[in-house]
Backbone as JSON, one array per atom type, in Angstrom:
{
  "sequence": "MKTTQLLLYLLILPGMIFAQDPFETMDDAFTEMESDQLTLRFFNALNGEPIPAADVTIESIGTYQTDGEGKILFPIPAENDTYKVTFSKQGYVKAEFPLAIEAGTIFFNRFSVSPALPLGNMRIVLDWDSRPEDLDAHFIKESEYHISYQDMRVSGDGVDRLDRDDRNGYGPETITAKKIDKNAHYDFLVHDYSNRSRQGVVYLSRSKATVKIYQGSELLHMLTIPRNQIGTIWHVFSIRNGEIELVNELFEHHSGI",
  "N": [[0.52, -1.08, -0.29], [1.85, 0.92, 0.4], [3.85, 1.66, -0.94], [1.94, 1.9, -3.76], [0.77, 4.18, -2.67], [3.27, 5.99, -2.77], [3.48, 6.44, -5.6], [1.38, 7.19, -6.23], [1.17, 9.98, -5.16], [3.37, 11.14, -5.63], [2.89, 11.65, -8.43], [0.21, 12.99, -8.49], [1.49, 15.64, -6.75], [2.22, 17.71, -8.24], [1.1, 19.07, -9.35], [-1.29, 19.61, -8.05], [-4.4, 20.08, -7.04], [-5.04, 21.68, -4.29], [-6.82, 20.77, -1.49], [-6.95, 22.42, 0.88], [-4.54, 24.37, 3.21], [-1.77, 24.82, 1.42], [0.46, 23.96, 2.75], [-0.12, 22.41, 4.89], [-1.34, 20.57, 3.13], [0.94, 18.61, 2.52], [2.09, 18.4, 4.2], [0.1, 16.44, 5.12], [-0.19, 14.74, 3.15], [2.34, 12.78, 3.43], [2.39, 12.49, 5.85], [0.62, 10.63, 5.45], [1.76, 8.84, 3.57], [3.41, 7.89, 4.87], [2.14, 6.09, 6.9], [-0.03, 4.97, 6.17], [-2.32, 6.14, 6.73], [-5.44, 7.85, 6.99], [-6.38, 11.29, 6.8], [-8.55, 13.64, 8.39], [-9.67, 17.18, 8.73], [-11.23, 19.43, 11.03], [-12.63, 22.71, 11.48], [-13.58, 25.96, 12.99], [-17.09, 27.61, 12.04], [-17.57, 29.55, 12.49], [-15.0, 30.89, 12.38], [-12.64, 29.81, 11.45], [-11.33, 28.99, 12.71], [-8.49, 25.64, 13.47], [-10.77, 22.87, 15.27], [-9.54, 21.37, 18.0], [-9.42, 18.63, 20.19], [-11.7, 17.39, 20.27], [-14.26, 15.16, 19.62], [-14.19, 12.2, 17.03], [-16.46, 9.89, 15.4], [-16.22, 7.52, 12.98], [-18.19, 5.9, 11.28], [-17.72, 1.91, 11.48], [-14.81, 1.82, 11.91], [-13.75, 3.74, 13.82], [-13.49, 5.36, 16.48], [-12.16, 8.31, 17.65], [-10.11, 11.27, 18.56], [-9.6, 14.94, 17.89], [-6.59, 16.74, 16.97], [-4.44, 19.3, 17.97], [-3.8, 20.74, 15.77], [-6.75, 20.16, 14.8], [-7.44, 17.74, 13.4], [-7.28, 13.99, 12.64], [-6.27, 10.79, 12.02], [-6.78, 7.94, 10.49], [-7.13, 5.27, 10.22], [-6.13, 3.61, 6.68], [-10.07, 1.82, 5.15], [-10.29, -1.13, 4.08], [-12.39, -1.67, 2.02], [-13.82, 0.5, -0.37], [-16.33, 3.1, -0.45], [-18.78, 5.08, 1.07], [-18.63, 6.02, 4.06], [-20.45, 6.91, 7.23], [-19.68, 9.54, 8.99], [-19.12, 11.28, 12.89], [-19.32, 14.15, 14.81], [-19.28, 15.26, 17.6], [-18.91, 17.83, 20.18], [-18.69, 19.32, 23.3], [-20.21, 22.43, 23.12], [-20.65, 22.86, 20.78], [-22.67, 21.93, 17.22], [-23.67, 18.71, 17.59], [-22.94, 16.63, 14.79], [-23.29, 15.12, 11.46], [-21.85, 13.97, 8.77], [-21.55, 12.28, 5.61], [-18.9, 10.33, 4.32], [-16.77, 9.83, 1.57], [-15.11, 7.43, 0.59], [-12.49, 6.28, -2.0], [-9.72, 3.98, -4.09], [-8.46, 4.17, -1.57], [-8.45, 6.85, -0.72], [-9.17, 10.27, -0.16], [-11.86, 12.75, -1.67], [-12.66, 15.08, -0.38], [-11.14, 16.63, 2.4], [-12.04, 18.52, 4.54], [-14.16, 19.9, 6.81], [-16.37, 22.47, 7.97], [-17.56, 23.2, 11.41], [-20.05, 24.15, 12.99], [-20.54, 26.05, 16.54], [-22.89, 26.21, 18.58], [-26.22, 26.93, 18.24], [-28.87, 29.26, 19.41], [-32.29, 28.3, 20.15], [-34.05, 27.8, 17.12], [-32.38, 29.66, 15.3], [-30.29, 29.8, 12.64], [-27.69, 29.07, 10.28], [-25.85, 29.01, 8.16], [-23.3, 27.44, 5.96], [-20.48, 27.75, 3.65], [-17.8, 25.8, 2.75], [-15.62, 25.1, 0.4], [-12.71, 24.3, -2.15], [-9.03, 25.05, -2.93], [-9.42, 26.77, -5.29], [-12.01, 28.43, -6.96], [-10.85, 31.08, -5.88], [-12.5, 33.25, -4.87], [-15.33, 32.66, -3.6], [-18.94, 33.81, -3.4], [-20.77, 34.11, -1.3], [-24.79, 34.9, -0.36], [-27.35, 35.63, 0.8], [-30.59, 36.2, 0.48], [-33.64, 37.94, 0.8], [-36.04, 38.22, -0.55], [-37.01, 41.95, -1.99], [-36.82, 42.5, 0.41], [-34.08, 42.9, 1.61], [-30.65, 41.94, 1.1], [-27.89, 40.18, 2.13], [-24.17, 40.08, 1.4], [-21.15, 39.59, 1.13], [-20.76, 42.01, -1.3], [-23.14, 43.31, -1.08], [-24.67, 43.97, 1.93], [-23.69, 43.65, 4.92], [-24.69, 42.66, 7.52], [-28.22, 42.94, 8.3], [-30.82, 45.51, 7.93], [-32.72, 45.2, 10.39], [-30.88, 44.09, 12.12], [-31.2, 40.69, 12.13], [-30.38, 39.28, 10.18], [-26.88, 38.2, 8.81], [-23.69, 38.84, 7.89], [-20.94, 36.7, 9.12], [-18.83, 35.58, 8.42], [-16.2, 36.36, 5.58], [-14.33, 35.24, 2.96], [-11.8, 35.09, 1.0], [-9.84, 33.89, -0.09], [-9.5, 31.18, -0.87], [-10.95, 28.12, -0.3], [-12.64, 28.97, 2.49], [-14.33, 28.43, 6.23], [-16.88, 30.84, 4.65], [-19.62, 32.24, 6.29], [-23.17, 32.71, 7.15], [-25.17, 33.88, 9.45], [-28.6, 34.13, 10.55], [-30.91, 35.03, 12.75], [-33.64, 34.42, 12.85], [-35.78, 33.15, 11.19], [-38.93, 34.67, 8.64], [-41.54, 33.69, 8.0], [-43.57, 34.08, 6.41], [-42.1, 34.85, 4.77], [-40.15, 34.81, 1.1], [-37.04, 33.47, 0.88], [-33.33, 32.9, -0.77], [-31.11, 31.39, -1.64], [-27.53, 31.87, -2.47], [-23.96, 30.91, -4.52], [-21.84, 32.8, -5.32], [-19.27, 32.68, -7.74], [-17.08, 34.83, -8.12], [-14.6, 35.59, -8.71], [-14.43, 34.51, -11.5], [-16.61, 36.49, -12.58], [-17.05, 37.73, -14.52], [-16.91, 35.89, -16.95], [-17.9, 33.94, -19.23], [-19.44, 30.58, -19.91], [-17.86, 28.73, -18.78], [-16.73, 26.23, -15.97], [-15.7, 26.19, -13.59], [-16.97, 27.0, -11.06], [-18.39, 24.37, -10.52], [-15.95, 22.83, -10.25], [-15.72, 23.06, -7.99], [-15.16, 21.96, -5.54], [-17.25, 22.66, -4.08], [-19.14, 22.77, -0.61], [-22.37, 23.53, 1.11], [-23.86, 23.34, 3.84], [-26.35, 23.28, 6.04], [-27.4, 24.45, 9.0], [-29.45, 24.39, 12.09], [-30.44, 25.41, 14.93], [-29.55, 22.69, 17.32], [-29.06, 20.94, 15.52], [-27.53, 19.85, 12.14], [-29.23, 19.99, 9.12], [-28.62, 19.97, 6.52], [-26.76, 18.63, 4.2], [-24.83, 19.88, 1.25], [-23.32, 18.88, -1.48], [-21.63, 20.28, -4.57], [-23.36, 20.46, -8.13], [-20.99, 18.84, -10.12], [-18.48, 18.98, -12.97], [-20.33, 21.12, -14.36], [-22.08, 24.41, -16.29], [-21.78, 27.19, -15.22], [-21.89, 30.25, -13.14], [-23.31, 30.89, -10.82], [-24.69, 29.7, -8.29], [-27.43, 28.18, -6.92], [-27.96, 27.29, -4.16], [-30.48, 26.66, -2.35], [-33.47, 27.31, -1.36], [-36.32, 29.44, 0.62], [-39.21, 29.08, 1.56], [-42.32, 29.59, 3.02], [-40.95, 28.91, 5.76], [-40.49, 26.36, 5.06], [-37.61, 24.77, 4.0], [-36.65, 24.87, 0.67], [-34.36, 22.76, -1.62], [-32.54, 22.88, -3.95], [-30.22, 23.25, -5.48], [-28.54, 24.05, -8.06], [-27.03, 25.05, -11.0], [-26.02, 27.87, -12.71], [-26.19, 30.87, -15.23], [-26.57, 33.32, -15.06], [-28.51, 35.05, -12.58], [-31.78, 36.66, -11.14], [-31.02, 37.85, -8.82], [-28.65, 39.0, -8.31]],
  "CA": [[-0.28, -0.07, -0.05], [3.24, 2.35, 0.96], [4.57, 1.66, -2.77], [0.9, 2.94, -4.7], [0.62, 5.33, -2.68], [4.09, 7.11, -2.83], [3.43, 6.5, -6.74], [-0.09, 8.65, -6.62], [1.29, 11.39, -4.42], [4.65, 11.55, -6.36], [2.21, 12.04, -9.89], [-0.21, 14.48, -8.12], [1.55, 16.82, -6.05], [2.76, 18.84, -8.68], [0.08, 19.8, -10.06], [-2.5, 19.07, -7.4], [-5.32, 21.68, -6.87], [-4.91, 21.66, -2.62], [-8.5, 21.01, -0.7], [-6.77, 22.64, 2.23], [-3.62, 25.28, 3.2], [-0.67, 23.46, 0.8], [1.35, 23.01, 3.2], [-0.79, 21.27, 5.44], [-2.04, 19.31, 1.93], [1.84, 18.37, 1.91], [2.02, 17.14, 5.82], [-1.04, 15.38, 5.19], [0.41, 13.92, 1.79], [3.52, 12.44, 3.43], [2.05, 11.84, 6.81], [-0.35, 9.2, 4.81], [1.93, 7.74, 2.78], [4.33, 6.92, 6.26], [1.67, 5.72, 7.67], [-1.05, 4.01, 5.64], [-3.75, 6.73, 7.64], [-6.44, 9.06, 5.98], [-6.9, 12.68, 7.39], [-9.59, 14.72, 8.16], [-9.71, 18.55, 9.76], [-12.56, 20.06, 11.43], [-12.56, 24.23, 11.28], [-15.0, 26.12, 13.05], [-17.18, 27.98, 10.99], [-17.36, 31.47, 12.67], [-13.27, 31.79, 12.52], [-12.2, 29.23, 10.44], [-9.74, 27.77, 12.83], [-9.21, 24.74, 13.75], [-11.12, 22.37, 16.23], [-9.31, 20.53, 18.67], [-10.05, 17.57, 21.5], [-13.36, 16.96, 19.27], [-14.92, 13.43, 19.31], [-15.05, 12.32, 15.59], [-16.19, 8.33, 15.2], [-16.21, 7.44, 12.05], [-19.24, 3.97, 11.18], [-17.7, 0.58, 11.34], [-13.6, 2.24, 11.38], [-13.24, 3.92, 15.09], [-13.7, 6.5, 17.44], [-10.75, 9.31, 17.6], [-9.94, 12.96, 19.02], [-9.41, 15.6, 16.63], [-5.53, 17.1, 17.8], [-4.22, 20.7, 18.55], [-4.77, 21.18, 14.48], [-8.03, 20.28, 14.4], [-7.04, 16.9, 12.58], [-7.28, 13.36, 12.99], [-5.68, 10.17, 11.09], [-7.46, 6.86, 10.78], [-6.58, 3.12, 8.97], [-7.33, 3.26, 5.32], [-10.49, 1.08, 5.34], [-10.41, -2.18, 3.03], [-13.29, -1.05, 1.39], [-14.84, 1.21, -1.06], [-17.82, 3.16, 0.33], [-19.17, 6.15, 1.88], [-18.76, 6.25, 5.77], [-21.08, 7.85, 8.76], [-18.53, 10.4, 10.35], [-20.36, 11.76, 13.62], [-18.19, 14.89, 15.37], [-19.19, 15.79, 18.52], [-18.08, 18.62, 20.88], [-19.51, 20.88, 23.63], [-20.11, 23.73, 23.17], [-20.6, 22.83, 18.91], [-23.56, 21.52, 17.31], [-23.18, 17.36, 16.97], [-23.37, 16.66, 12.77], [-22.98, 13.44, 10.83], [-21.3, 13.98, 7.65], [-20.87, 11.9, 4.63], [-17.36, 10.55, 3.79], [-16.59, 9.16, 0.52], [-12.89, 6.76, -0.01], [-12.4, 5.7, -2.91], [-9.09, 4.16, -4.29], [-7.35, 4.58, -0.39], [-8.27, 8.39, -0.8], [-10.72, 10.45, 0.3], [-12.34, 13.75, -2.08], [-12.51, 16.21, 0.02], [-11.55, 16.13, 3.63], [-12.23, 19.44, 5.37], [-15.34, 19.76, 7.4], [-16.57, 23.48, 9.2], [-18.99, 22.84, 12.56], [-20.87, 25.06, 13.75], [-20.92, 26.25, 17.66], [-23.76, 25.94, 19.21], [-26.83, 27.9, 17.92], [-30.23, 29.31, 20.06], [-33.01, 27.67, 19.56], [-34.4, 29.13, 16.37], [-31.49, 30.3, 14.69], [-29.9, 29.2, 11.25], [-26.43, 29.22, 9.99], [-25.34, 29.06, 6.64], [-21.58, 27.41, 5.53], [-20.02, 27.45, 2.75], [-16.56, 25.43, 2.05], [-14.63, 25.07, -1.24], [-11.44, 23.96, -2.71], [-8.12, 26.39, -3.12], [-9.95, 27.39, -6.79], [-11.77, 29.69, -7.34], [-10.3, 31.89, -4.33], [-12.88, 34.0, -3.99], [-16.4, 32.87, -3.35], [-19.72, 34.34, -2.21], [-22.25, 33.41, -0.09], [-25.66, 35.01, -0.76], [-28.88, 35.13, 1.37], [-31.2, 37.09, -0.17], [-34.69, 37.7, 1.79], [-36.88, 39.14, -1.28], [-38.33, 42.33, -1.55], [-36.49, 43.75, 1.29], [-32.5, 43.08, 1.84], [-29.6, 41.31, 0.27], [-26.88, 39.82, 2.39], [-23.51, 39.53, 1.31], [-19.55, 40.89, 1.39], [-20.43, 43.48, -1.44], [-24.41, 44.29, -0.52], [-24.89, 44.56, 3.15], [-22.8, 42.67, 5.6], [-26.32, 42.59, 8.57], [-29.65, 43.58, 7.52], [-31.31, 46.42, 8.88], [-32.96, 45.16, 11.72], [-30.01, 42.62, 12.79], [-31.62, 39.33, 12.21], [-29.39, 38.6, 9.8], [-25.1, 38.45, 9.19], [-22.32, 37.72, 7.14], [-20.1, 36.22, 10.13], [-17.19, 35.51, 8.17], [-16.05, 36.47, 4.39], [-13.31, 34.47, 2.52], [-11.77, 35.66, -0.21], [-8.42, 33.51, -0.47], [-9.92, 30.07, -1.07], [-11.29, 26.72, 1.4], [-13.74, 28.96, 3.44], [-15.3, 28.79, 5.72], [-17.74, 31.48, 4.51], [-20.79, 31.96, 6.83], [-24.04, 33.45, 7.6], [-26.49, 33.46, 10.41], [-29.9, 34.15, 10.56], [-31.3, 34.77, 13.6], [-34.61, 34.02, 13.13], [-36.95, 32.84, 9.79], [-39.52, 34.91, 8.84], [-42.71, 32.4, 7.69], [-44.34, 34.51, 5.76], [-41.02, 35.45, 3.33], [-39.36, 34.21, 0.43], [-35.45, 33.49, 0.93], [-32.85, 32.22, -1.38], [-29.37, 31.31, -0.69], [-26.64, 31.33, -3.38], [-22.9, 31.09, -4.19], [-21.44, 33.76, -6.79], [-18.65, 32.16, -8.17], [-17.06, 35.97, -7.78], [-13.39, 35.04, -9.37], [-14.85, 34.55, -12.69], [-18.26, 36.88, -12.77], [-17.02, 38.1, -15.92], [-16.72, 34.77, -17.53], [-19.15, 33.29, -19.24], [-19.26, 29.29, -20.37], [-16.84, 28.19, -17.66], [-17.1, 25.51, -15.54], [-14.75, 26.3, -12.3], [-17.6, 26.62, -9.79], [-18.86, 23.38, -10.22], [-14.89, 21.74, -10.38], [-14.42, 23.86, -6.67], [-15.42, 20.89, -4.28], [-18.2, 23.31, -2.7], [-20.36, 22.22, 0.46], [-23.11, 23.77, 1.98], [-24.21, 22.9, 5.45], [-27.43, 24.18, 6.85], [-27.49, 24.23, 10.46], [-30.46, 25.01, 12.54], [-30.77, 25.24, 16.37], [-28.97, 22.0, 17.6], [-29.19, 20.49, 14.44], [-27.23, 19.78, 10.57], [-30.29, 19.77, 8.44], [-28.31, 19.2, 5.23], [-25.44, 19.09, 3.92], [-25.2, 19.69, -0.4], [-22.35, 19.12, -2.89], [-21.94, 21.63, -6.02], [-22.73, 19.16, -8.9], [-19.98, 18.35, -10.35], [-18.88, 19.35, -14.53], [-21.12, 22.1, -14.99], [-21.6, 25.3, -16.9], [-22.24, 28.49, -14.8], [-20.7, 30.93, -11.9], [-24.23, 30.86, -9.48], [-25.22, 28.01, -7.59], [-28.64, 28.41, -6.59], [-28.41, 25.98, -3.46], [-32.09, 26.31, -1.84], [-34.75, 28.64, -1.23], [-36.91, 29.19, 2.06], [-40.47, 29.35, 1.52], [-43.02, 29.51, 4.5], [-40.81, 28.56, 6.73], [-40.07, 25.06, 4.52], [-36.29, 24.4, 3.19], [-36.73, 23.56, -0.48], [-33.58, 22.17, -1.77], [-32.53, 23.39, -5.18], [-28.69, 22.68, -5.96], [-28.69, 23.9, -9.31], [-26.13, 26.41, -11.56], [-26.69, 28.67, -13.63], [-25.01, 31.63, -16.27], [-26.94, 34.59, -14.78], [-29.42, 35.37, -11.77], [-31.74, 37.81, -11.09], [-31.0, 38.1, -7.44], [-26.99, 38.78, -8.2]],
  "C": [[1.32, 0.95, -0.2], [3.71, 2.91, -0.56], [3.57, 2.45, -3.6], [1.0, 3.98, -4.28], [1.46, 6.38, -2.25], [4.2, 7.36, -4.32], [2.4, 7.44, -7.01], [0.75, 9.66, -5.85], [2.84, 11.99, -5.89], [3.93, 12.35, -8.23], [1.49, 12.74, -9.53], [0.08, 15.93, -7.72], [2.05, 17.6, -6.97], [1.98, 20.04, -8.87], [-1.24, 19.81, -9.5], [-3.53, 20.47, -7.54], [-5.33, 21.28, -5.05], [-6.82, 21.71, -2.22], [-8.1, 21.89, 0.28], [-5.2, 23.58, 1.75], [-2.71, 24.0, 2.3], [0.66, 23.24, 1.52], [0.73, 22.28, 4.53], [-1.2, 19.98, 4.5], [-0.55, 18.37, 1.95], [2.56, 17.53, 3.23], [0.89, 16.33, 6.1], [-0.33, 14.3, 4.09], [1.42, 12.56, 2.68], [2.93, 11.3, 4.85], [1.29, 10.01, 6.66], [0.37, 8.43, 4.58], [2.52, 6.98, 3.62], [3.52, 5.67, 6.96], [0.63, 4.7, 7.84], [-2.55, 4.83, 6.3], [-4.66, 7.74, 6.46], [-6.05, 10.14, 6.65], [-8.05, 13.77, 7.54], [-9.28, 15.62, 9.49], [-10.87, 19.03, 9.68], [-11.83, 21.32, 11.69], [-14.14, 24.61, 12.01], [-15.18, 27.22, 12.14], [-17.62, 29.31, 11.1], [-16.32, 32.06, 12.67], [-12.55, 31.51, 11.92], [-11.17, 28.56, 11.13], [-10.16, 26.7, 13.43], [-9.69, 23.8, 15.44], [-10.45, 21.5, 17.0], [-10.04, 19.87, 19.65], [-11.59, 17.62, 21.2], [-13.43, 15.4, 19.41], [-15.18, 13.24, 17.96], [-15.17, 10.66, 15.44], [-16.67, 8.37, 13.55], [-16.66, 5.85, 11.45], [-17.94, 3.23, 10.58], [-16.03, 0.72, 11.31], [-13.29, 2.29, 13.01], [-13.5, 5.2, 15.66], [-12.17, 7.73, 17.43], [-11.04, 10.49, 18.36], [-8.9, 13.53, 18.3], [-8.12, 16.52, 17.79], [-5.48, 18.83, 17.49], [-4.78, 21.69, 16.43], [-5.97, 21.03, 14.13], [-8.9, 18.84, 13.65], [-7.34, 15.53, 13.77], [-7.01, 12.32, 11.84], [-6.51, 8.55, 11.38], [-6.48, 5.87, 9.93], [-7.16, 3.59, 7.89], [-8.36, 2.63, 5.47], [-10.19, -0.28, 3.78], [-11.52, -1.58, 1.96], [-13.9, 0.22, 0.62], [-16.03, 1.94, -0.78], [-17.38, 4.54, 0.59], [-19.92, 6.05, 2.98], [-19.51, 7.12, 5.96], [-20.29, 8.65, 8.99], [-19.86, 11.62, 11.29], [-18.79, 12.75, 14.26], [-19.2, 15.1, 16.41], [-18.17, 16.68, 19.73], [-18.62, 19.44, 22.11], [-19.42, 21.79, 23.28], [-20.37, 24.18, 21.01], [-21.89, 22.09, 18.63], [-23.01, 19.58, 16.95], [-23.69, 17.06, 15.21], [-22.59, 15.54, 12.55], [-22.73, 14.34, 9.32], [-21.09, 12.68, 6.77], [-19.11, 11.49, 4.65], [-17.24, 9.47, 2.88], [-14.97, 8.62, 0.29], [-13.52, 6.01, -1.31], [-10.68, 5.34, -3.17], [-8.15, 4.31, -3.0], [-7.29, 6.1, -0.3], [-9.67, 8.77, -0.71], [-10.79, 11.99, -1.1], [-12.31, 14.66, -1.65], [-12.58, 16.18, 1.99], [-11.54, 17.64, 4.69], [-13.97, 19.74, 5.86], [-15.15, 20.85, 8.25], [-17.77, 22.81, 10.19], [-19.08, 24.0, 13.06], [-20.91, 25.06, 14.93], [-22.28, 26.32, 17.95], [-25.07, 26.86, 18.99], [-28.41, 28.16, 19.21], [-30.75, 28.63, 19.21], [-33.77, 29.01, 18.41], [-33.62, 29.79, 14.93], [-31.23, 29.06, 13.54], [-28.78, 29.56, 11.01], [-26.19, 28.47, 9.11], [-23.82, 28.48, 6.15], [-20.91, 26.94, 4.68], [-18.62, 27.11, 2.4], [-16.14, 25.17, 0.85], [-13.05, 24.52, -1.36], [-10.81, 25.13, -2.45], [-8.65, 27.12, -4.51], [-11.37, 27.22, -6.94], [-11.48, 30.48, -5.75], [-10.92, 32.61, -4.01], [-14.78, 33.51, -4.51], [-17.18, 33.16, -2.44], [-20.67, 33.67, -1.9], [-23.44, 34.67, -0.03], [-26.88, 34.94, -0.19], [-29.44, 36.14, 1.05], [-33.08, 37.21, 0.39], [-35.91, 38.81, 0.55], [-37.98, 40.21, -0.7], [-37.81, 43.15, -0.16], [-34.84, 43.62, 1.57], [-32.07, 41.43, 1.14], [-28.19, 41.43, 1.27], [-26.04, 39.54, 2.0], [-22.07, 40.21, 1.03], [-20.25, 42.42, 0.15], [-21.98, 44.14, -1.44], [-24.57, 44.66, 1.03], [-24.91, 43.09, 3.78], [-24.41, 42.32, 7.29], [-27.64, 43.72, 8.35], [-29.69, 44.61, 8.79], [-31.51, 46.19, 10.28], [-32.25, 44.13, 12.67], [-29.99, 41.33, 13.1], [-30.73, 38.45, 11.07], [-27.94, 38.77, 9.15], [-24.94, 37.71, 8.5], [-21.73, 37.69, 8.21], [-18.98, 36.25, 9.75], [-17.04, 35.45, 6.05], [-14.41, 35.95, 4.21], [-13.36, 34.76, 1.24], [-10.42, 34.76, -0.48], [-8.45, 31.52, -0.84], [-10.29, 28.92, 0.03], [-12.59, 27.49, 2.06], [-13.2, 28.93, 4.84], [-16.12, 30.26, 5.41], [-19.14, 31.31, 4.99], [-21.71, 33.33, 7.0], [-24.98, 32.73, 8.42], [-27.79, 33.79, 10.5], [-30.49, 33.74, 11.74], [-33.21, 34.26, 13.88], [-35.68, 34.16, 11.35], [-37.99, 33.29, 9.28], [-41.03, 33.98, 7.8], [-43.45, 32.68, 6.5], [-43.52, 35.44, 4.06], [-40.46, 34.67, 2.45], [-37.88, 34.08, 0.89], [-34.6, 33.05, -0.08], [-31.83, 32.56, -0.89], [-28.89, 30.8, -2.02], [-25.16, 31.81, -3.72], [-22.76, 31.55, -5.29], [-19.94, 33.21, -7.25], [-17.36, 34.06, -8.52], [-15.18, 36.08, -8.87], [-13.21, 35.65, -10.37], [-16.1, 35.02, -13.24], [-18.09, 37.53, -14.09], [-16.79, 37.16, -17.14], [-17.76, 34.18, -17.87], [-18.42, 31.48, -19.81], [-18.27, 28.38, -19.77], [-17.7, 27.36, -16.38], [-16.73, 25.07, -14.02], [-15.43, 26.51, -11.17], [-17.72, 25.37, -9.69], [-17.7, 22.47, -10.13], [-14.66, 22.15, -8.69], [-14.51, 22.63, -5.58], [-16.9, 21.67, -3.45], [-19.48, 22.53, -1.99], [-21.22, 23.48, 0.48], [-23.39, 23.36, 2.71], [-25.1, 23.68, 5.95], [-27.49, 23.53, 8.36], [-29.11, 25.06, 11.57], [-30.38, 24.34, 14.1], [-29.72, 24.13, 16.68], [-28.51, 20.68, 16.4], [-28.11, 20.69, 13.06], [-28.53, 19.72, 10.26], [-29.88, 19.1, 7.48], [-26.93, 19.92, 4.53], [-25.52, 19.09, 2.22], [-23.98, 19.85, -0.56], [-22.59, 20.0, -4.03], [-22.0, 20.11, -7.05], [-21.74, 19.75, -9.79], [-19.96, 18.27, -12.4], [-19.99, 19.86, -15.09], [-21.48, 23.04, -15.44], [-22.38, 26.26, -15.86], [-21.57, 29.45, -13.33], [-21.77, 31.31, -10.75], [-24.55, 29.56, -9.85], [-26.18, 28.53, -6.89], [-28.6, 26.95, -5.27], [-29.52, 25.99, -3.16], [-32.88, 27.21, -1.48], [-35.47, 28.42, 0.46], [-38.25, 29.47, 1.76], [-41.64, 28.94, 2.77], [-42.64, 28.36, 5.21], [-40.28, 27.35, 6.39], [-38.71, 25.63, 3.86], [-36.69, 23.82, 1.7], [-35.29, 23.71, -1.6], [-33.43, 23.18, -3.29], [-31.18, 22.75, -6.23], [-28.64, 22.75, -7.79], [-27.84, 25.1, -9.93], [-26.8, 26.74, -12.51], [-25.37, 30.15, -14.0], [-25.24, 32.86, -14.59], [-28.0, 34.05, -13.88], [-30.05, 36.33, -11.63], [-31.24, 38.7, -9.87], [-29.47, 38.69, -7.21], [-26.83, 39.47, -9.56]]
}
């Protein structure tokens, strides 16, 4: 296994698109090569800092605790499969994530987890790879306001807020809504700001972007961007009459942006 992994890393490292800080990626790659293990990293969705001393259980594999860098190492499973990962730490939402492992590798190994939320609050968290560098989260309340880095970072009533903007890749980019108006219509979109002036491009769809929707003490949904599709705008979901409607489609244009 070590020989196979060594050949794989030598082939992909020179031109790879990193799923995290390049130095972290190199460190993970060589640690995995030497130990026949894989790496997962966990980050605070509000500030992007690593989460230490969290318990992480991987279905059928084992339970681990994150180190000071917010990471765990675990043995490469014999079977290619999607495994359930459960994250728990006091002060954070307990969350379950699907983890796809194929040919002894992980497609994407970063997970941003929300600190605990008051009842009724919603937090939306965007993570992605190193490219495009600048993806922007947009939370739009129809006919009232538009939360994003370019528009309004905090709504006039203080209910919705852009907690964290990221312009250097990876994320997280995070928006928190203290209350959802059941009589309103909301849209959550992701804009590929890096490629905003280009047409017919697929960079956004290759970003490995994920959006997690937390509410109260739960992770309600985790959506992964559709692969290899044209578009610079990802319409992730809408909220109508207080109910979340998953959309998960890419567009070249959207009236809200």
